C-alpha positions as CSV (number, residue, x, y, z in Angstrom):
1,M,0.0,0.0,0.0
2,A,1.4,3.5,-1.0
3,K,2.0,6.1,1.6
4,S,-0.1,9.3,1.5
5,A,1.6,12.3,0.1
6,L,-0.4,14.5,2.6
7,K,1.1,14.6,6.1
8,S,-1.3,15.8,8.7
9,I,0.2,18.1,11.4
10,G,-3.1,18.5,13.3
11,D,-6.2,20.8,12.9
12,D,-6.7,20.0,9.3
13,V,-3.2,21.3,8.4
14,F,-1.2,19.3,6.0
15,V,2.4,19.3,4.6
16,Y,2.9,18.1,1.1
17,L,5.0,18.5,-2.1
18,G,3.7,20.7,-4.8
19,N,4.9,22.6,-7.9
20,Y,4.9,26.3,-8.5
21,R,6.1,27.5,-11.9
22,E,7.7,24.0,-12.4
23,E,9.6,24.4,-9.1
24,M,9.3,21.9,-6.4
25,R,7.9,23.4,-3.2
26,I,6.9,22.2,0.3
27,K,3.5,23.5,1.0
28,I,1.8,23.8,4.5
29,K,-1.9,24.5,4.2
30,K,-5.1,24.0,5.8
31,L,-7.3,21.6,3.8
32,K,-11.0,20.6,4.2
33,E,-12.8,17.6,3.0
34,D,-15.4,17.9,0.3
35,A,-18.7,16.0,0.0
36,E,-16.8,13.1,-1.7
37,G,-14.2,12.8,1.0
38,R,-11.3,14.4,-1.0
39,K,-9.1,17.1,0.4
40,E,-9.3,20.6,-1.0
41,Q,-7.9,24.0,-0.1
42,D,-9.7,25.9,2.6
43,G,-9.1,29.3,1.2
44,H,-5.8,30.5,-0.2
45,K,-3.8,30.9,3.1
46,G,-0.8,28.8,3.6
47,I,2.9,28.9,3.0
48,S,5.0,27.6,0.2
49,L,8.7,27.0,0.8
50,T,11.5,26.3,-1.7
51,I,13.7,23.4,-1.1
52,E,16.4,25.7,0.1
53,Q,14.1,27.4,2.6
54,W,12.8,23.9,3.9
55,E,16.5,22.7,4.3
56,Q,17.4,26.0,6.3
57,L,14.2,25.6,8.5
58,C,15.2,21.9,9.3
59,M,18.7,23.2,10.2
60,E,17.3,25.8,12.6
61,K,14.7,23.6,14.2
62,D,16.7,22.9,17.4
63,E,17.5,26.6,18.0
64,I,13.8,27.5,17.4
65,S,12.6,24.7,19.8
66,E,15.1,26.1,22.5
67,H,13.4,29.5,22.2
68,L,10.1,28.1,22.2
69,S,11.0,26.3,25.6
70,L,12.1,29.6,27.0
71,V,8.8,31.2,26.2
72,Q,6.8,28.3,27.4
73,D,8.5,28.3,30.8
74,R,7.6,31.9,31.4
75,G,4.7,32.8,33.8
76,E,1.2,33.4,32.4
77,E,1.5,37.1,32.8
78,S,4.7,37.2,30.9
79,K,3.4,34.8,28.2
80,R,0.5,37.2,27.4
81,A,2.9,40.1,26.8
82,W,5.2,38.0,24.5
83,R,5.2,38.9,20.9
84,L,7.3,36.8,18.6
85,S,8.7,38.9,15.9
86,P,12.0,39.3,13.9
87,N,12.9,42.2,16.0
88,R,12.2,40.5,19.4
89,F,12.9,36.8,18.8
90,Y,15.2,36.5,21.9
91,P,13.5,36.8,25.3
92,T,14.3,39.9,27.3
């Protein structure tokens, strides 16, 4: 039996390979099930990464996870004030 090309990461969000202008892309999108049980796009929101961007994201995964742990370990009051942005990635 062949494995599905769609990889669910929860809440109807899937990761799959696709093409854009004949370039292979990693796509992360929310999909919904139609009346016949097939998956289709739920609007146009999502992200499409080049292979190079995907590889870079995979290399940065451990460091991003470390920062995520720092934010998750903060108190509730501090978490509410936290904003993850390019200019404030590191906790103060």
